[in-house]
C-alpha positions in Angstrom: 0.0 0.0 0.0 1.3 3.5 -0.9 2.0 5.5 2.2 1.2 9.0 1.0 0.0 11.2 -1.8 0.3 14.8 -0.7 1.4 18.1 -2.2 4.9 18.6 -0.6 6.4 17.2 2.6 8.4 20.4 2.9 5.2 22.2 3.9 5.1 20.1 7.1 6.5 22.7 9.5 3.7 25.2 8.7 1.2 22.4 9.3 2.7 21.5 12.6 2.3 25.1 13.8 -1.4 25.1 12.8 -2.0 21.9 14.7 -0.2 23.2 17.8 -2.4 26.3 17.7 -5.7 24.4 17.7 -4.3 21.9 20.2 -3.8 24.8 22.7 -7.5 25.7 22.1 -9.1 22.2 22.3 -9.0 21.2 25.9 -11.4 18.3 25.6 -9.2 16.6 22.9 -6.1 17.5 24.8 -7.4 15.7 27.9 -8.5 12.7 25.8 -5.0 12.6 24.2 -3.5 12.3 27.7 -6.0 9.6 28.7 -5.6 7.6 25.4 -1.9 7.7 25.7 -2.2 5.7 28.9 -5.2 3.4 28.2 -4.4 2.8 24.4 -8.1 2.0 23.5 -7.3 1.7 19.8 -4.2 -0.5 20.1 -3.9 -2.6 17.0 -7.0 -1.0 15.4 -6.9 0.3 11.9 -8.8 3.6 11.4 -9.5 5.4 8.1 -10.8 8.9 8.4 -12.3 11.2 5.8 -13.0 14.7 7.2 -12.1 18.2 5.9 -8.3 17.9 6.2 -7.3 21.0 8.2 -5.7 21.6 11.6 -8.6 20.6 13.9 -9.1 17.3 12.0 -5.4 16.7 12.1 -5.4 17.0 15.8 -8.2 14.5 16.1 -6.1 12.1 14.0 -3.2 12.6 16.4 -5.4 12.0 19.4 -6.6 8.7 17.9 -3.0 7.8 17.1 -2.0 8.5 20.7 -4.6 5.9 21.6 -2.8 3.3 19.4 -4.8 3.7 16.2 -3.1 2.9 12.9 -4.3 5.9 10.9 -5.0 6.4 7.2 -6.3 9.9 6.4 -8.0 11.6 3.4 -10.1 14.7 2.9 -13.8 15.1 2.3 -13.8 18.0 -0.1 -11.5 18.8 -3.0 -11.0 22.4 -1.8 -10.9 22.0 2.0 -7.6 20.1 2.3 -4.8 22.3 3.6 -1.6 21.0 2.0 0.7 22.0 4.9 -1.6 20.2 7.4 -1.6 17.0 5.2 2.2 17.2 5.1 2.4 17.5 8.9 0.4 14.3 9.4 2.5 12.5 6.8 5.6 13.8 8.7 4.1 12.3 11.8 4.1 8.9 10.2 0.5 8.6 9.1 -0.8 7.4 5.7 -2.2 10.6 4.1 -3.9 10.9 0.7 -5.1 14.4 0.0 -4.2 17.5 -2.0 -5.9 20.9 -2.2 -7.7 21.4 -5.5 -7.8 17.7 -6.4 -9.8 16.8 -9.5 -12.9 14.7 -8.9 -10.9 11.7 -10.2 -8.0 12.3 -7.8 -10.4 12.8 -4.9 -12.1 9.5 -5.6 -8.7 7.8 -5.9 -7.6 9.2 -2.5 -10.8 7.8 -0.9 -9.9 4.4 -2.4 -6.3 4.6 -1.3 -7.2 5.5 2.2 -9.7 2.6 2.3 -6.9 0.2 1.0 -5.8 0.4 4.6 -8.6 -2.2 5.2 -9.9 -0.3 8.3 -11.6 -1.7 11.2 -13.2 1.6 12.1 -14.1 4.4 9.6 -14.8 8.0 10.5 -16.7 9.7 7.6 -17.9 13.2 6.7 -20.6 13.1 4.0 -20.6 9.4 3.5 -17.9 9.0 0.8 -16.0 6.2 2.6 -19.2 4.3 3.2 -20.3 5.0 -0.4 -17.0 3.5 -1.8 -17.3 0.4 0.4 -20.9 -0.2 -0.6 -20.4 0.7 -4.3 -17.2 0.5 -6.3 -14.9 -1.4 -3.8 -16.9 -3.6 -1.4 -13.7 -5.6 -0.8 -12.2 -2.7 1.1 -14.8 -3.0 3.8 -14.3 -6.7 4.5 -12.5 -5.9 7.8 -14.7 -3.0 8.8 -16.6 -3.3 12.1 -18.4 0.0 11.9 -17.8 3.7 12.2 -19.0 7.2 12.7 -20.6 9.9 10.5 -19.9 13.6 11.1 -22.5 15.5 9.2 -26.2 15.8 8.2 -25.7 14.9 4.6 -23.8 11.7 5.5 -26.5 10.7 8.0 -29.2 11.2 5.3 -27.3 8.8 3.0 -26.8 6.3 5.7 -30.5 6.3 6.6 -31.3 5.7 3.0 -29.0 2.7 3.0 -30.5 1.4 6.2 -34.0 1.6 4.8 -32.9 -0.3 1.7 -31.3 -3.0 3.8 -27.9 -2.6 2.2 -25.8 -1.1 5.1 -23.1 -3.6 6.0 -22.1 -2.4 9.5 -23.3 -0.1 12.2 -22.6 3.6 11.9 -22.9 6.1 14.8 -24.8 9.3 13.8 -22.4 11.7 15.4 -24.2 14.6 13.7 -27.3 13.7 15.7 -25.6 14.0 19.1 -26.8 17.1 21.0 -23.2 18.1 21.7 -22.7 18.2 17.9 -25.7 19.7 16.2 -26.6 22.2 18.9 -23.2 23.8 18.9 -21.3 22.7 15.8 -24.2 23.1 13.3 -25.6 26.3 14.8 -22.7 28.3 16.4 -19.9 26.8 14.4 -21.6 27.1 11.0 -23.1 30.5 11.9 -19.7 32.0 12.7 -17.6 30.3 10.1 -19.9 30.9 7.1 -19.9 34.7 7.8 -16.2 34.6 8.4 -15.7 33.2 4.9 -18.2 35.5 3.2 -16.7 38.6 4.8 -13.1 37.8 4.3 -13.7 36.8 0.7 -16.0 39.7 -0.3 -14.7 42.4 2.0 -18.2 43.8 2.0 -20.5 44.9 4.8 -23.3 42.7 5.9 -25.3 45.3 7.7 -28.3 46.7 5.8 -28.2 43.9 3.2 -31.0 41.5 2.5 -29.6 38.0 3.3 -31.5 35.0 2.0 -31.0 31.8 4.0 -32.3 28.6 2.3 -33.2 26.1 4.9 -33.9 26.6 8.6 -32.3 23.5 10.2 -29.6 24.0 12.8 -27.1 25.3 10.3 -29.6 27.7 8.8 -30.6 28.9 12.2 -27.0 29.7 13.0 -26.4 31.5 9.7 -29.6 33.5 10.1 -28.8 34.3 13.8 -25.3 35.7 12.9 -26.6 37.6 9.9 -29.2 39.3 12.1 -26.5 40.1 14.7 -24.4 41.7 11.9 -27.3 44.0 11.0 -28.7 42.2 8.0 -32.4 41.8 7.1 -32.9 38.1 7.0 -35.2 36.2 4.7 -35.7 32.5 5.1 -36.9 30.0 2.5 -38.2 26.6 3.7 -40.2 23.5 2.6 -41.1 22.6 6.2 -44.1 24.5 7.5 -43.0 24.1 11.2 -39.5 25.4 10.5 -41.0 28.3 8.5 -43.2 29.3 11.5 -40.1 29.1 13.7 -38.2 31.4 11.4 -41.0 33.8 11.3 -41.3 33.8 15.1 -37.5 34.3 15.3 -38.1 37.6 13.5 -37.2 36.7 9.9 -39.3 37.1 6.8 -40.3 33.9 5.1 -41.0 33.5 1.4 -40.5 31.3 -1.6 -37.1 31.4 -3.3 -38.8 32.6 -6.5 -39.8 35.8 -4.5 -36.6 36.1 -2.4 -34.4 35.9 -5.5 -35.5 39.4 -6.6 -34.7 41.1 -3.3 -31.7 39.3 -1.8 -28.2 40.7 -1.8 -26.5 37.6 -0.3 -27.8 34.1 -0.6 -26.6 31.2 1.6 -28.0 27.7 0.9 -28.0 25.2 3.9 -30.6 22.6 2.9 -28.6 19.4 2.1 -30.7 19.2 -1.0 -30.1 19.5 -4.7 -30.6 22.7 -6.8 -31.9 25.0 -4.0 -30.8 27.9 -6.2 -31.2 27.4 -9.9 -30.5 29.5 -13.0 -34.1 30.7 -13.1 -33.6 32.2 -9.7 -30.3 33.8 -10.7 -31.9 35.5 -13.7 -34.1 37.4 -11.4 -31.3 38.5 -9.0 -29.9 41.9 -8.5 -26.7 42.8 -10.4 -23.8 41.7 -8.2 -25.7 39.3 -6.0 -23.5 37.0 -3.9 -24.2 33.3 -3.7 -22.7 30.5 -1.6 -23.4 27.1 -0.3 -23.1 25.9 3.4 -24.2 22.3 2.7 -21.7 19.4 2.4 -22.0 18.8 -1.3 -21.7 21.3 -4.2 -25.2 20.5 -5.5 -27.3 23.2 -3.8 -26.3 26.0 -6.2 -26.8 24.8 -9.8 -23.3 25.2 -11.0 -23.7 23.2 -14.2 -26.7 25.3 -15.0 -25.1 28.7 -14.5 -21.9 27.6 -16.3 -24.1 26.7 -19.3 -26.3 29.8 -19.1 -23.6 32.4 -18.6 -22.6 34.6 -21.5 -19.4 35.7 -19.7 -17.4 34.4 -16.8 -14.5 35.8 -14.8 -12.7 35.7 -11.5 -14.0 38.8 -9.6 -11.9 38.1 -6.5 -9.8 35.3 -5.2 -12.3 32.4 -4.4 -15.2 34.3 -6.2 -16.3 33.6 -9.8 -18.6 36.1 -11.6 -21.2 35.0 -14.2 -22.9 37.4 -16.5 -26.3 36.1 -17.5 -28.7 36.9 -20.3 -30.4 39.4 -18.0 -27.3 41.5 -18.4 -26.6 41.2 -14.6 -23.8 39.5 -12.8 -24.0 37.0 -10.0 -20.9 36.1 -7.9 -20.5 32.6 -6.5 -18.0 31.9 -3.7 -15.8 28.7 -3.8 -17.4 27.2 -6.9 -20.5 26.5 -4.9 -18.6 24.2 -2.5 -18.9 24.3 1.3 -18.1 28.0 1.7 -16.8 28.0 5.3 -14.1 25.4 4.7 -13.4 25.6 1.0 -12.7 29.3 1.2 -11.8 29.7 4.9 -10.6 27.8 7.9 -13.9 26.1 9.0 -15.5 26.0 12.4 -13.7 27.5 15.4 -11.4 25.2 17.3 -13.5 25.3 20.5 -16.6 24.2 18.6 -14.8 21.3 16.9 -13.3 20.3 20.2 -16.8 19.2 21.3 -17.7 17.5 18.0 -14.4 15.6 17.8 -14.6 14.5 21.4 -18.0 13.0 20.5 -16.3 11.4 17.5 -13.5 9.8 19.5 -15.8 8.5 22.2 -18.3 7.2 19.7 -15.5 5.4 17.8 -14.7 3.6 21.0 -18.3 2.7 21.6 -18.7 1.2 18.1 -15.5 -0.6 18.4 -16.5 -2.2 21.7 -20.1 -3.0 20.7 -20.3 -3.5 17.0 -21.2 -7.2 17.3 -24.5 -6.3 19.0 -25.4 -3.1 17.3 -26.7 -4.5 14.0 -26.2 -3.1 10.5 -28.0 0.2 11.2 -27.5 3.9 12.0 -27.0 4.1 15.8 -27.7 7.2 17.9 -24.9 8.5 20.1 -25.8 7.6 23.6 -26.9 10.1 26.2 -24.0 9.0 28.3 -21.5 10.2 25.6 -23.4 13.5 25.2 -23.4 14.1 28.9 -19.7 13.1 29.2 -18.7 15.6 26.5 -20.9 18.3 28.0 -19.5 17.7 31.5 -16.0 17.9 30.2 -16.8 21.2 28.4 -18.3 22.8 31.5 -15.3 21.6 33.5 -12.9 23.3 31.0 -14.8 26.5 31.7 -14.7 25.9 35.5 -18.5 25.9 35.5 -20.5 23.8 37.9 -24.2 23.0 37.7 -26.8 21.8 40.1 -27.7 18.1 40.7 -31.1 16.7 41.6 -31.6 15.9 45.2 -33.0 12.4 46.2 -36.3 14.0 46.8 -36.4 15.7 43.4 -35.5 12.5 41.6 -38.3 10.7 43.4 -40.7 13.4 42.5 -39.8 13.4 38.8 -40.0 9.6 38.6 -43.4 9.3 40.3 -46.9 9.9 39.0 -48.0 10.9 42.5 -47.8 14.6 43.4 
C-alpha cells in the first residue's frame, strides 16, 4: 500500500504550527489525548478517516493515534484540504492521501487509497467512505466493524442505505448528538460561514438582504449571525413548522422565487439539490453573492449557471462572476462548494473540540459494541453526550446543580 499522496512534505512545519495552535484551544481533545496515551483503547486497530483535512481534523487524528490507532487519512472535499496540514500528518508517520484542488478523479482515488488500509473503524464526513465500500470497492470494507458519520448529509445517505437494507455495518450518527448539532451546526456554521463571506468579499453585511435557504440547525445559526451583523434576514423553507419558527424568530419567510429578486447575499444550507437554480439567478440583482453551506456542491446549480452564462471571470480570489442573459452579474464563492471550509478555515477550534470529542468516544463505543449493534444507524448515547458536555463545562470551570434524592423521586413518580 502506498504510504502518502500529498502536495509537498516540505510544507510540514507550517502544518505543525497550525496543529499546535488548535491543540492549545481544544481542551477536551487535549485531555483525551492524555487519557488515550495511557489506556491505548485503539491499540492494534486500523482507522480510516475522511473529514475536511485542516488543523482541527489533524489534531483528532493525532489523538486517535495516541490511543494506538493505525491511521489512514484523506479529505472530504477537493477544496478543503490544507496541504501543509496534510504534510504535517505525513511527517508524523500517518498514511495521508489528499491535496488541495484535487480533481474529482483524484479525490475518488484518494478515498480508495485510504480505504486500501482495510480499516476496522471508519470516520466519515458526508458518506464518501461508506459509499465507496458499498459501491465501487466492497472488498475494502471486509474488515470494517463500523464507524461514525460527522454531518447531516452523511446521515441522510446512511438512513437511505439502512431503509434499503444494504448497510453492511453499524454507523454512529455523530451529527445527531446534541453536543454536535446544537453547537457545531448552529454556532460553528453560523460564525464560520460569515467569516468566509466577509473575508472573501470584503463587504459589509449590515443593511443587506440576506436569504438563507433552509432553517435547520445550520440555517438557524447562519440567520442568527446575519441578524446580529445588522442584515435583514429572509428564510426559504419547505417545512411549515420550521417556517413558523423562522417567522417567530423575527425573519421574513417567502419562496425562493420571490426572495431571488430582493436578496443581496444568498446562503444555501438545505442538504438538498438545486436549491438555487438559474431561473432564480436570472431574477437576482446585479452583483448578488451566492454561496453554499451544505456538504456537497449541489445546492447552487453550478452546471446550469456555467451553461447559461454569456461571460465568466474571477472577480476576487475564491469568487467567480457570471454574466447572465439578464445583463446582470452573479458572484459565486468557492465554486458553490462548502463555503466555510473551501474558502476559509472552517469552524472555530473550541466548537470542533466538542464535535471531535463525540467522534472519539463514539468510535470507541462502536469498536466495543459492533457485534451487538446490528447493521444500522446508531444514535450517540446520552452518556457520551453528557460526558462531553460535562468535560466542556469543567474546561470553563463551570458547575451546575444536581437533583436531590427528593427531586429524583418526584420526577419519577406519578403521585404529586
